[in-house]
C-alpha positions in Angstrom: 0.0 0.0 0.0 1.5 3.3 -1.0 1.4 6.2 1.3 0.6 9.7 0.0 3.4 12.0 0.9 0.8 14.3 2.6 -1.2 11.6 4.4 -1.2 12.1 8.2 -2.2 9.6 10.9 -3.3 10.2 14.4 -2.3 6.8 15.8 -0.9 3.7 14.3 -1.4 0.6 16.4 0.6 -2.6 15.5 -0.9 -5.8 16.9 1.2 -8.8 18.0 1.3 -12.3 16.5 2.0 -15.7 18.0 4.5 -16.5 15.2 6.2 -13.1 15.0 9.2 -14.4 12.9 6.8 -15.2 10.1 5.3 -11.7 10.3 8.7 -10.1 10.4 9.6 -11.9 7.1 6.9 -9.8 5.4 9.1 -6.9 4.6 6.4 -4.8 3.1 4.9 -4.4 6.5 8.1 -3.1 8.0 8.7 -0.8 5.1 5.2 0.6 5.4 5.8 1.3 9.1 9.1 3.0 8.3 7.3 5.4 5.9 4.0 5.9 7.8 5.3 6.3 11.4 6.9 9.7 10.9 3.4 10.9 9.7 1.7 9.7 12.9 1.2 11.7 16.1 1.9 8.4 17.9 2.8 4.8 17.2 1.8 1.9 19.5 2.2 -1.8 19.7 0.3 -4.5 21.5 2.2 -7.5 22.7 4.7 -8.8 20.1 3.8 -6.0 17.8 6.9 -4.3 19.4 9.1 -6.5 17.2 7.7 -4.8 14.1 8.2 -1.3 15.6 11.8 -2.4 16.4 12.4 -3.7 12.9 11.3 -0.4 11.6 13.8 1.4 13.8 11.2 3.1 15.9 12.4 1.9 19.2 16.1 2.5 18.9 17.4 4.0 22.1 14.0 3.9 23.7 12.5 1.9 26.6 9.9 -0.7 25.5 8.1 -3.8 26.5 6.7 -6.8 24.5 5.0 -10.1 25.3 6.2 -11.3 28.7 7.5 -14.6 27.2 9.4 -12.8 24.5 11.3 -10.1 26.5 14.6 -12.0 26.5 14.5 -12.7 22.7 13.4 -9.1 22.1 16.4 -7.8 24.2 18.9 -10.0 22.4 17.6 -9.3 18.9 17.4 -5.5 19.5 20.2 -4.5 21.9 19.7 -0.8 21.4 16.3 -1.0 23.0 15.9 -0.8 26.8 13.5 -3.7 27.5 11.4 -3.2 30.7 10.1 -6.7 31.2 8.2 -5.6 34.4 6.2 -2.9 32.7 2.6 -3.4 31.6 3.0 -0.5 29.1 5.8 2.0 28.3 5.2 5.5 27.0 8.3 6.7 25.2 6.7 9.4 23.1 5.8 9.3 20.3 5.9 5.5 20.7 3.9 3.4 23.2 4.4 -0.4 23.7 2.4 -2.8 25.9 2.7 -6.4 26.9 0.1 -9.1 27.1 -0.8 -9.6 30.7 0.5 -12.9 32.1 -2.3 -14.9 33.5 -2.1 -16.6 36.9 -1.6 -20.2 35.8 -2.9 -21.6 39.2 -6.2 -19.9 38.4 -6.5 -20.6 34.7 -4.5 -23.9 34.3 -1.2 -24.8 32.8 -2.2 -23.8 29.2 -2.9 -20.2 30.2 -0.5 -17.7 29.0 
């Protein structure tokens, strides 16, 4: 999808995915973010969507969070990002990231996550 050079966005929200590596392989998505993000008042991710923001270079030098089970991978893959694994969300204007809330396994069972 082409972006008009004058098109503006209020907020771009990037959702997560269980198989984030497959999503990251779709370079068109990362390229779109690279071009669209500067035209947005704010950019945000939910859960593993932070990986896409990182690939687009939007989190370099910023504090961020991602899915609780992917924080170690996120930190090793993107060493210029300050991963705050304890945060529920991080606001590092103009970028916001959030994690999926870890469920209490004793309450929801071993498959909860």
